C-alpha positions as CSV (number, residue, x, y, z in Angstrom):
1,M,-0.2,-0.2,-0.2
2,Q,3.0,2.1,0.5
3,S,4.9,2.1,-2.5
4,S,1.7,2.3,-4.5
5,M,0.8,5.1,-2.5
6,S,4.3,6.8,-3.3
7,R,3.7,6.4,-6.8
8,E,0.2,7.9,-7.1
9,T,0.0,10.7,-4.5
10,P,2.3,12.7,-6.3
11,Q,0.5,12.9,-9.8
12,G,-3.0,12.0,-8.2
13,F,-2.3,15.9,-6.2
14,S,-1.2,17.3,-9.1
15,R,-4.4,16.0,-11.1
16,I,-6.6,17.5,-8.0
17,C,-4.6,20.5,-7.9
18,K,-5.2,21.3,-11.8
19,S,-8.7,19.4,-12.0
20,G,-12.2,21.9,-11.1
21,M,-11.4,21.0,-7.1
22,Y,-8.7,23.4,-7.5
23,K,-7.2,26.1,-9.8
24,E,-3.6,26.4,-10.8
25,C,-1.7,29.5,-9.0
26,S,2.1,30.3,-9.2
27,S,1.6,33.2,-6.2
28,Y,0.7,29.7,-3.7
29,C,4.2,28.8,-3.6
30,V,5.4,31.7,-0.8
31,P,8.7,31.7,1.2
32,L,7.3,31.7,5.0
33,G,10.1,33.5,6.4
34,R,9.6,36.5,4.2
35,D,9.1,39.4,5.9
36,Y,5.8,40.7,3.5
37,V,5.0,43.5,6.4
38,R,8.6,44.9,4.5
39,D,8.2,44.2,1.3
40,A,6.4,46.7,-0.6
41,Q,6.0,44.5,-3.6
42,V,3.4,42.6,-2.1
43,Q,0.0,43.8,-3.3
44,A,-3.3,42.7,-1.6
45,K,-4.7,40.1,-3.9
46,S,-8.4,38.9,-3.9
47,G,-10.3,37.1,-1.2
48,S,-11.8,34.3,-3.7
49,L,-8.4,33.7,-4.5
50,F,-7.3,33.3,-0.9
51,L,-9.4,30.6,0.4
52,T,-8.7,28.6,-3.3
53,L,-5.1,28.4,-2.2
54,K,-5.7,28.3,1.1
55,R,-7.7,25.1,1.0
56,V,-4.5,23.3,-1.4
57,E,-2.6,24.7,1.5
58,R,-4.8,23.1,3.9
59,D,-5.0,19.8,2.1
60,F,-1.3,19.6,1.6
61,L,-0.6,19.9,5.2
62,K,-2.9,16.6,5.0
63,L,-1.0,14.9,2.5
64,L,2.3,15.4,4.6
65,R,0.8,14.8,8.1
66,N,-0.5,11.5,7.1
67,I,3.5,10.0,4.7
68,L,5.1,11.6,7.7
69,G,3.2,10.2,10.3
70,D,4.0,13.4,11.9
71,H,0.5,14.5,13.7
72,K,1.5,16.7,16.4
73,R,3.8,19.1,13.7
74,V,0.8,19.2,11.1
75,P,-2.4,19.0,13.1
76,S,-5.4,18.1,11.6
77,H,-8.1,20.6,10.2
78,H,-10.5,18.5,11.9
79,S,-8.8,18.2,15.2
80,A,-10.8,20.6,16.8
81,Y,-14.2,18.1,16.2
82,P,-15.4,16.2,19.1
83,L,-15.6,12.5,17.1
84,S,-12.2,13.2,16.0
85,Q,-10.8,12.9,19.8
86,V,-12.4,9.1,19.6
87,A,-11.3,6.1,17.0
88,V,-13.5,4.5,14.8
89,H,-12.8,1.1,16.3
90,D,-13.8,2.5,19.6
91,R,-17.4,3.3,18.8
92,A,-20.3,1.6,17.9
93,F,-22.1,0.6,15.2
94,T,-19.7,1.9,12.7
95,M,-20.4,2.9,8.7
96,A,-17.8,3.5,6.2
97,A,-18.1,4.9,3.0
98,Q,-15.7,3.5,0.3
99,I,-14.6,5.8,-3.1
100,S,-12.5,5.2,-6.0
101,V,-9.5,8.1,-5.9
102,K,-10.0,8.2,-9.7
103,D,-13.2,9.6,-9.4
104,V,-12.6,11.6,-6.8
105,V,-9.6,13.4,-9.0
106,D,-12.0,13.8,-11.9
107,N,-14.8,15.8,-8.6
108,R,-17.1,13.3,-9.8
109,V,-18.5,12.8,-6.6
110,N,-20.2,14.7,-3.6
111,L,-17.5,13.8,-1.0
112,D,-20.0,15.5,1.6
113,S,-23.4,13.9,0.9
114,L,-21.0,10.2,1.0
115,Q,-20.0,11.1,4.2
116,I,-22.7,12.2,5.6
117,G,-23.3,9.5,8.8
118,A,-20.2,7.6,8.2
119,D,-17.3,7.2,10.6
120,A,-14.4,6.2,8.0
121,V,-13.9,7.0,4.3
122,E,-11.9,4.4,2.7
123,M,-10.0,5.3,-0.4
124,T,-9.6,2.7,-2.9
125,I,-7.0,2.8,-5.3
126,N,-7.1,1.4,-8.9
127,S,-4.2,0.8,-11.1
128,P,-4.5,1.8,-14.7
129,G,-5.8,-1.5,-16.4
130,T,-7.1,-3.1,-13.0
131,S,-10.5,-1.4,-13.7
132,R,-13.0,-3.8,-15.3
133,C,-15.8,-1.3,-15.8
134,V,-15.7,2.8,-15.4
135,P,-19.1,4.0,-14.1
136,E,-20.8,6.3,-16.0
137,E,-22.1,9.7,-14.0
138,D,-25.2,9.2,-13.6
139,D,-24.6,5.7,-11.9
140,L,-22.3,7.5,-9.1
141,L,-25.5,9.6,-8.5
142,D,-27.2,6.1,-8.0
143,I,-24.8,5.5,-6.0
144,A,-24.9,7.9,-3.3
145,E,-28.8,7.8,-3.4
146,A,-28.1,4.1,-2.5
147,F,-26.1,4.9,-0.1
148,A,-28.2,7.7,1.4
149,T,-31.3,5.5,1.7
150,L,-28.9,2.1,3.6
151,R,-27.4,4.8,5.9
152,R,-31.2,6.1,6.6
153,D,-32.2,2.2,7.1
154,I,-29.5,1.9,9.5
155,F,-30.5,4.4,11.6
156,T,-33.8,3.7,11.4
157,A,-33.5,0.4,12.0
158,L,-31.6,1.1,15.1
159,F,-34.4,3.1,16.5
160,A,-36.7,0.7,16.0
161,T,-35.1,-1.9,17.6
162,F,-35.0,0.6,20.8
163,V,-31.0,0.0,20.9
164,Y,-31.5,4.2,20.3
165,E,-34.3,5.8,20.9
166,P,-35.9,9.1,20.2
167,L,-34.6,12.4,22.0
168,H,-35.9,16.1,22.3
169,Y,-33.3,18.6,21.9
170,F,-33.4,22.8,22.4
171,I,-32.2,25.9,22.2
172,Y,-32.0,28.1,25.1
173,G,-32.4,31.8,26.1
174,A,-33.9,35.0,26.9
175,N,-35.3,35.2,23.2
176,V,-34.5,32.3,20.5
177,S,-37.6,33.2,18.2
178,Y,-35.3,33.9,15.9
179,S,-33.0,31.0,15.9
180,L,-32.0,29.1,12.8
181,S,-30.8,26.3,14.7
182,P,-34.0,24.0,14.8
183,A,-34.4,24.3,11.2
184,M,-30.6,23.6,10.6
185,H,-30.5,20.8,13.2
186,N,-34.3,18.9,12.0
187,A,-32.8,18.6,8.5
188,A,-29.9,17.0,9.7
189,Y,-31.6,14.4,12.0
190,K,-33.8,13.9,9.0
191,A,-31.4,13.3,6.4
192,C,-29.4,10.7,9.5
193,G,-32.7,8.9,9.9
194,M,-32.8,9.9,12.9
195,P,-36.4,11.0,14.6
196,H,-35.3,13.0,17.3
197,T,-36.3,16.6,17.7
198,Y,-35.1,20.1,18.1
199,G,-37.3,23.2,19.3
200,K,-36.8,26.8,21.0
201,H,-37.5,27.9,24.7
202,S,-37.5,31.8,25.8
203,S,-37.0,32.5,29.3
204,D,-36.5,35.1,31.4
205,T,-34.4,32.6,34.2
206,L,-33.4,29.4,34.6
207,D,-36.0,27.9,35.7
208,D,-37.4,26.0,32.5
209,F,-33.9,25.2,31.7
210,Q,-34.0,22.7,34.9
211,R,-36.8,21.2,34.6
212,L,-36.5,20.5,30.9
213,A,-33.2,19.2,31.3
214,R,-34.6,16.3,33.5
215,E,-37.1,14.8,31.6
216,P,-36.2,11.3,30.8
217,D,-36.3,12.2,26.8
218,F,-33.9,15.6,27.2
219,G,-30.2,15.0,24.5
220,G,-28.7,18.1,24.7
221,A,-29.3,22.0,25.0
222,A,-27.6,25.0,23.1
223,V,-27.4,27.8,25.4
224,V,-27.0,31.7,24.5
225,Q,-27.5,34.8,25.7
226,P,-27.5,35.5,28.7
227,Y,-26.9,31.9,30.2
228,K,-23.8,31.1,28.8
229,T,-22.1,31.5,32.4
230,G,-25.3,31.7,34.1
231,V,-25.6,28.2,33.8
232,L,-22.6,27.2,34.9
233,P,-23.6,26.9,38.3
234,L,-26.0,24.1,37.0
235,L,-23.3,21.6,35.6
236,S,-21.1,18.8,37.5
237,G,-18.8,19.3,35.1
238,L,-16.7,21.0,32.3
239,S,-14.8,20.3,29.3
240,S,-11.3,21.4,29.4
241,H,-12.3,23.7,26.9
242,A,-15.5,25.3,28.2
243,S,-13.0,25.2,31.6
244,V,-10.5,27.7,29.8
245,I,-13.0,29.2,28.2
246,G,-15.0,30.6,31.0
247,S,-18.3,29.6,29.5
248,V,-20.9,27.2,27.6
249,N,-23.2,27.2,24.7
250,T,-23.9,22.6,25.0
251,I,-25.3,21.0,27.4
252,L,-25.6,17.2,27.7
253,P,-27.2,15.0,30.0
254,I,-25.4,12.4,31.7
255,R,-26.8,9.3,32.3
256,E,-24.4,6.8,33.9
257,L,-21.6,8.0,36.6
258,G,-18.6,6.6,37.0
259,E,-18.0,3.8,39.9
260,D,-16.7,6.9,41.9
261,G,-19.9,9.8,41.0
262,S,-17.4,11.0,38.4
263,I,-18.2,12.4,35.2
264,P,-17.3,9.9,32.2
265,D,-14.6,10.5,29.8
266,Q,-15.0,11.3,25.8
267,L,-15.7,7.6,25.3
268,G,-18.4,7.1,28.1
269,L,-19.9,10.1,26.9
270,L,-20.1,8.7,23.5
271,S,-21.5,5.2,24.6
272,Q,-24.2,7.5,26.2
273,M,-25.6,9.2,23.5
274,N,-29.5,8.3,21.4
275,R,-30.6,7.2,24.7
276,S,-33.2,8.5,27.3
277,G,-33.5,7.7,30.9
278,P,-33.0,9.5,34.4
279,V,-30.3,12.2,33.9
280,K,-28.3,12.3,37.0
281,A,-26.2,15.1,35.7
282,L,-25.2,17.9,33.2
283,Y,-22.4,17.9,31.2
284,G,-20.9,21.3,29.8
285,D,-18.7,22.1,26.4
286,N,-18.3,25.1,24.2
287,T,-18.1,24.7,20.6
288,D,-18.0,28.6,19.6
289,W,-14.6,28.1,19.2
290,I,-14.6,25.6,17.2
291,G,-16.4,27.3,14.4
292,I,-14.7,30.9,15.3
293,R,-11.3,28.4,15.0
294,A,-12.1,26.7,11.8
295,V,-13.5,30.0,10.1
296,L,-10.5,31.8,10.7
297,R,-8.4,29.0,9.5
298,R,-10.3,28.5,6.6
299,G,-9.9,32.6,5.7
300,L,-6.3,33.5,6.3
301,S,-4.9,33.6,3.1
302,P,-1.4,31.8,2.6
303,A,0.6,35.3,3.1
304,N,-1.3,35.1,6.1
305,T,-0.2,32.2,7.4
306,V,0.1,32.4,11.4
307,R,3.7,33.0,12.3
308,P,5.3,34.0,15.7
309,Q,4.9,38.0,14.4
310,S,1.3,37.2,13.6
311,T,-1.2,39.6,15.4
312,A,-5.3,39.3,16.0
313,L,-7.3,41.7,17.9
314,V,-11.0,40.5,19.5
315,C,-13.3,43.0,19.8
316,G,-15.9,42.4,22.6
317,A,-15.1,41.1,26.2
318,G,-17.9,38.9,26.6
319,G,-18.4,35.2,26.2
320,Q,-18.3,34.7,22.2
321,A,-14.8,37.1,23.1
322,R,-13.6,34.4,25.3
323,S,-14.1,31.9,22.6
324,A,-12.3,34.1,20.5
325,V,-9.1,34.4,22.3
326,Y,-9.1,30.4,22.6
327,A,-10.1,29.7,19.0
328,M,-6.8,32.4,18.2
329,L,-4.3,30.7,21.1
330,S,-5.4,26.8,19.8
331,L,-4.1,28.6,16.1
332,G,-1.1,29.5,17.6
333,V,-1.3,33.1,17.5
334,Q,1.2,34.7,20.5
335,K,0.3,38.7,20.1
336,I,-3.5,38.7,20.6
337,F,-5.0,42.2,21.7
338,I,-8.7,42.8,23.2
339,C,-10.8,46.1,22.8
340,N,-13.8,46.8,24.5
341,R,-15.6,50.1,25.5
342,T,-15.6,49.1,28.9
343,V,-12.4,48.6,29.5
344,D,-12.3,46.9,32.4
345,N,-14.4,44.1,31.3
346,A,-11.5,43.7,28.4
347,R,-8.5,43.5,31.3
348,A,-11.1,41.0,33.3
349,V,-10.7,39.0,30.0
350,A,-7.0,39.4,29.5
351,D,-6.0,39.3,33.0
352,H,-8.0,35.4,32.8
353,Y,-5.9,34.0,30.0
354,N,-2.8,35.2,30.8
355,R,-2.9,33.8,34.2
356,L,-3.9,30.5,33.0
357,I,-0.6,30.6,30.0
358,E,1.5,31.3,32.7
359,S,0.5,28.4,34.7
360,Q,0.5,26.1,31.6
361,G,-3.1,25.9,32.4
362,I,-4.2,25.8,28.2
363,S,-3.9,22.3,27.3
364,V,-4.2,23.3,23.4
365,L,-0.9,25.5,23.9
366,S,2.7,24.0,24.0
367,P,5.1,25.5,26.6
368,A,7.3,26.7,24.2
369,D,4.3,28.9,22.6
370,A,2.7,29.4,26.0
371,A,6.1,31.5,27.1
372,Q,5.6,34.0,23.7
373,C,1.9,34.0,24.1
374,R,0.2,37.2,25.7
375,V,-3.3,38.9,25.5
376,R,-3.1,42.7,25.3
377,V,-5.1,45.1,25.9
378,L,-6.1,48.3,24.0
379,E,-7.8,50.8,26.4
380,S,-10.1,52.1,23.5
381,F,-11.6,52.0,20.0
382,A,-9.8,55.3,19.6
383,S,-6.1,54.5,20.6
384,S,-3.6,54.3,18.1
385,W,-2.2,51.1,17.0
386,P,0.9,50.0,19.3
387,K,3.7,50.8,16.9
388,E,5.8,47.9,17.8
389,Y,3.2,45.3,16.5
390,R,2.0,44.6,13.0
391,Q,-1.4,45.3,13.0
392,P,-4.0,43.0,12.9
393,S,-4.5,40.1,9.5
394,M,-6.8,38.7,12.1
395,I,-10.0,40.0,13.4
396,V,-13.3,39.0,15.4
397,S,-15.9,41.1,16.3
398,S,-18.2,40.4,18.9
399,I,-19.6,43.7,19.5
400,P,-23.7,43.4,19.4
401,T,-25.8,45.1,16.9
402,Q,-27.7,47.0,19.7
403,A,-27.6,48.8,22.8
404,A,-29.4,47.1,25.8
405,D,-31.5,50.1,25.3
406,G,-32.1,48.6,21.6
407,T,-30.6,51.5,20.1
408,P,-28.0,50.2,17.0
409,T,-24.7,50.3,18.3
410,N,-23.1,51.5,14.6
411,F,-19.8,49.6,15.4
412,T,-16.9,50.1,13.1
413,L,-12.9,50.1,13.3
414,P,-10.9,52.6,13.1
415,D,-9.5,52.7,9.3
416,A,-6.1,53.4,11.0
417,W,-6.2,49.7,12.4
418,L,-6.8,47.9,8.8
419,G,-3.2,48.7,7.6
420,S,-2.2,45.1,7.2
421,P,-0.2,45.4,3.6
422,T,-1.6,41.5,3.3
423,G,-5.1,42.0,4.1
424,G,-6.5,39.6,6.5
425,I,-9.4,38.3,7.6
426,L,-12.6,39.4,9.8
427,I,-15.2,37.6,11.5
428,E,-18.4,39.5,13.1
429,L,-20.3,37.1,14.4
430,A,-23.7,39.0,14.8
431,Y,-26.0,38.3,11.9
432,R,-29.1,40.3,12.8
433,P,-29.0,42.3,10.7
434,M,-26.4,40.6,8.0
435,L,-25.4,44.1,6.8
436,T,-23.9,45.7,10.0
437,P,-22.1,49.1,9.8
438,I,-18.7,47.1,10.0
439,V,-19.7,44.3,7.6
440,K,-19.8,47.5,5.1
441,Q,-16.9,48.8,6.2
442,M,-14.7,45.8,5.5
443,R,-16.3,44.7,1.9
444,A,-15.2,48.7,1.2
445,Q,-11.6,46.9,1.9
446,A,-11.6,43.8,0.0
447,H,-9.6,45.5,-2.7
448,R,-6.9,45.3,0.1
449,G,-7.2,41.5,0.6
450,W,-9.4,41.5,3.6
451,I,-11.6,38.4,3.5
452,M,-15.6,39.2,5.7
453,M,-16.7,36.5,7.1
454,D,-19.9,36.9,9.0
455,G,-22.3,34.5,11.8
456,F,-23.6,32.4,8.7
457,D,-20.3,30.6,8.1
458,I,-19.9,30.9,12.5
459,L,-23.1,28.9,12.9
460,P,-23.0,26.4,11.2
461,E,-19.4,25.3,12.1
462,Q,-20.6,25.4,15.7
463,A,-23.2,23.4,14.8
464,F,-21.1,20.6,13.5
465,A,-19.4,20.2,16.8
466,Q,-23.1,20.5,18.5
467,F,-24.3,17.9,16.1
468,E,-21.4,15.4,17.0
469,L,-21.7,15.9,20.7
470,F,-25.6,15.3,20.6
471,T,-25.5,11.8,18.4
472,G,-22.0,11.0,18.3
473,R,-22.5,11.4,13.9
474,R,-20.2,13.3,11.8
475,A,-23.1,15.9,10.5
476,P,-24.4,16.3,6.9
477,R,-22.1,19.7,6.7
478,E,-23.3,20.8,3.2
479,L,-27.0,20.3,4.1
480,M,-27.1,22.2,7.4
481,R,-24.7,25.5,5.6
482,D,-27.8,25.2,2.5
483,E,-30.9,25.0,5.2
484,V,-29.8,27.8,7.5
485,L,-29.7,30.3,4.2
486,K,-32.8,28.6,2.9
487,K,-34.5,29.6,6.4
488,Y,-33.1,33.0,6.7
489,R,-34.7,33.6,2.7
490,E,-37.5,32.2,3.6
491,E,-37.8,34.3,6.9
492,Q,-36.7,37.4,4.9
493,E,-39.5,37.2,2.6
494,H,-42.2,36.2,5.2
495,L,-41.0,39.6,7.0
496,T,-40.9,41.9,4.1
497,K,-44.6,40.8,2.8
498,A,-45.1,42.0,6.3
499,G,-43.6,45.6,5.5
500,I,-41.0,44.6,8.3
501,M,-37.9,44.6,6.9
502,D,-35.6,46.0,3.9
503,P,-37.3,44.4,0.8
504,N,-33.3,43.8,-0.5
505,P,-31.8,42.4,1.9
506,P,-27.6,41.6,1.2
507,A,-26.7,38.5,-1.1
508,T,-25.4,35.8,0.8
């Protein structure tokens, strides 16, 4: 297998780069040691080209990781997702999808649809002349549909025989009537053949949550503001990530404790999924940072690959800002700035992380990285950018679109902070309304290499991780992304007809 892989891999990878999956581009090969800030010849490029190059870079690093076996130096793109921490052979009722490398290279299969519900993907390599028949495109579509039907039938059988049991999930917050999560999760359950349901619960207190979380069919909950920290006293255990961040957005029921009353490990949690019964404890996790991390990685251009000199900025000081800092630390960013209108709140977040960094209490940081990392505070949005640091190439805004009294915040960044010569990525975590002032500002910076991401990029990514925590299965990612946008557009059309909103919302 190794010898055939060594012969096929370079040619196969070249074909992938030249096929419809990637476009050839000579500017991808950039020397990592080059100082782009001081190189006046570097010009900002379009965001779409950077995203294409980033996909090539990401997959090439995966290829090196598999060849060299160096899992620490080149971490997997999906290493932050919960299921990646559990070996396939440790899971129950596993299912694998078999795909031909040639079909992938020729871009003839929809990899996302084939992977729905699968625990592993087996890639088969056919040497020239050994294949007795080549499937037509229609046959490949039939195979994909047959696999989808088989997948649904398998889960239907598991539920019909009471191996698995239907559960109820929900999103809980002060006002979640607008949430797109139920549509996204319910569509995913249906696609996987799972008779679960996902609802909404709005409340001014956590009293209803305590009642709902003790129901025998409680499968899990997504918690949003203002309860991401307020719910912590109700939990018996936290993931290592949630413990560091100091807030949760995902809560799971524990139906079996260890003999000593302890919370089970990841494998133990996995064995309890899709099963009803008395709830003995509640466990908290945080997937916000996973979503932010994934979008940052996807949006960073090769020219802005994280280096020791890279600088990042977080706007805000709430739970999402804490998740953003953690996501940046997990990517190896050593110079992180945080700015908030209430500077004391920003200092509290910075002090929290700096204490943990100094005590080596953050598992995603190596000791070498921890020695160089620090979170710094900018006194106000009117401050000058510190001259001794590069201007940020990664920015995450968690500033609410409305103040507590309902007035618009109209938040934008100082133009003087957007001087990165290679552009960068900005993530606007808000998505209602979609066209916020900072989104308008950054779209005007696109010609300088800035890539704009928003809540519609983050929401599905963090939901993929939630789906894995809720069900123990890989999420149908493309379907969930499509469902979010579909539901949002339906809502906009309904509100527009009622004369409530702008009839021309920005395209997504």
